[in-house]
C-alpha positions in Angstrom: 143.7 164.1 214.3 144.7 167.5 215.6 147.2 169.2 213.1 148.2 165.9 211.4 147.2 164.7 208.0 147.5 160.9 207.6 150.9 159.8 206.4 152.5 163.1 207.3 151.7 162.6 211.0 153.0 159.0 210.9 156.2 160.1 209.3 156.7 162.9 211.9 156.2 160.4 214.7 158.7 158.0 213.1 161.4 160.7 212.7 160.8 161.8 216.3 161.2 158.2 217.5 164.4 157.8 215.6 165.9 161.0 216.9 165.0 160.4 220.5 165.7 156.7 220.6 167.6 155.6 223.6 171.0 154.0 223.5 169.8 150.7 222.2 172.3 148.4 220.4 170.7 148.6 217.0 170.0 152.3 216.5 171.7 154.1 219.3 174.2 155.9 217.1 171.7 157.2 214.6 171.7 160.7 216.1 175.4 161.2 215.3 174.9 160.3 211.7 172.3 163.0 211.4 174.7 165.6 212.8 177.8 164.6 210.7 176.6 166.3 207.4 176.0 169.6 209.4 179.5 169.4 210.9 181.0 168.8 207.5 179.1 171.7 205.9 180.2 174.0 208.8 183.8 173.0 208.5 183.8 173.5 204.8 182.5 177.0 205.0 184.7 177.9 207.9 188.0 176.8 206.2 187.0 178.3 202.8 186.3 181.7 204.5 189.7 181.6 206.2 191.4 180.8 202.9 189.6 183.7 201.2 190.5 186.2 203.9 194.1 185.2 203.7 194.2 185.6 199.9 192.6 189.0 200.2 195.3 190.0 202.6 198.0 188.8 200.2 196.5 190.8 197.4 196.3 193.8 199.7 200.1 193.5 200.3 200.9 193.4 196.5 203.6 195.8 195.6 205.6 197.0 192.6 208.2 194.5 191.4 206.1 191.4 192.2 205.8 188.8 189.5 202.2 187.6 189.2 200.2 185.1 187.1 196.6 185.9 186.2 193.7 183.4 185.8 194.1 183.7 182.0 197.7 182.6 182.2 199.4 185.9 181.7 202.6 186.3 183.6 204.0 189.8 184.2 205.7 192.2 186.5 203.6 194.6 188.6 204.5 198.2 187.7 201.6 200.2 189.1 198.7 199.5 191.6 195.2 200.9 191.7 192.4 200.1 194.1 190.9 197.2 192.1 193.4 196.8 189.3 197.1 196.4 188.6 199.3 197.4 185.7 201.6 194.6 184.4 204.7 194.7 182.2 204.5 191.6 180.1 207.5 190.3 178.1 208.8 189.8 175.4 207.5 193.2 173.9 207.1 194.9 177.3 203.4 195.3 176.9 201.6 197.3 179.6 198.4 195.6 180.6 195.8 196.6 183.2 194.1 193.6 184.9 191.7 193.2 187.8 193.3 192.3 191.1 190.7 189.5 191.4 192.1 187.8 188.3 195.5 187.3 190.0 196.0 183.7 191.0 199.7 183.5 192.0 202.4 185.8 193.2 206.1 185.1 192.9 208.2 187.7 194.8 211.8 188.5 193.8 213.2 187.5 197.2 211.5 184.1 197.0 213.1 183.4 193.6 216.6 184.2 194.8 216.7 181.7 197.7 220.0 180.0 198.2 220.1 176.4 196.9 
């Protein structure tokens, strides 16, 4: 046996037969079931990457006066911006906190809050 070792060679032959099997009634659609997980993984990564890019763009457009919520549940008003951090004014004592931009999970702009009912 050139390049094969017993059961490994038989398993390889069985896989090759299943992959290249003709359009028979019993197993003709097996090839598509082998490709479905790959398509699912590709779609998952593609849409997650689009969502991440869109959120990074939103964080890049952050400005003073925006109301934000952090991943820790802190809600405050943006009063200053840095490259990778923002300064928040947090009620009721008007505390000034510096938090990482990456910790911001939601943005509520003033214009969106004053929509006509």
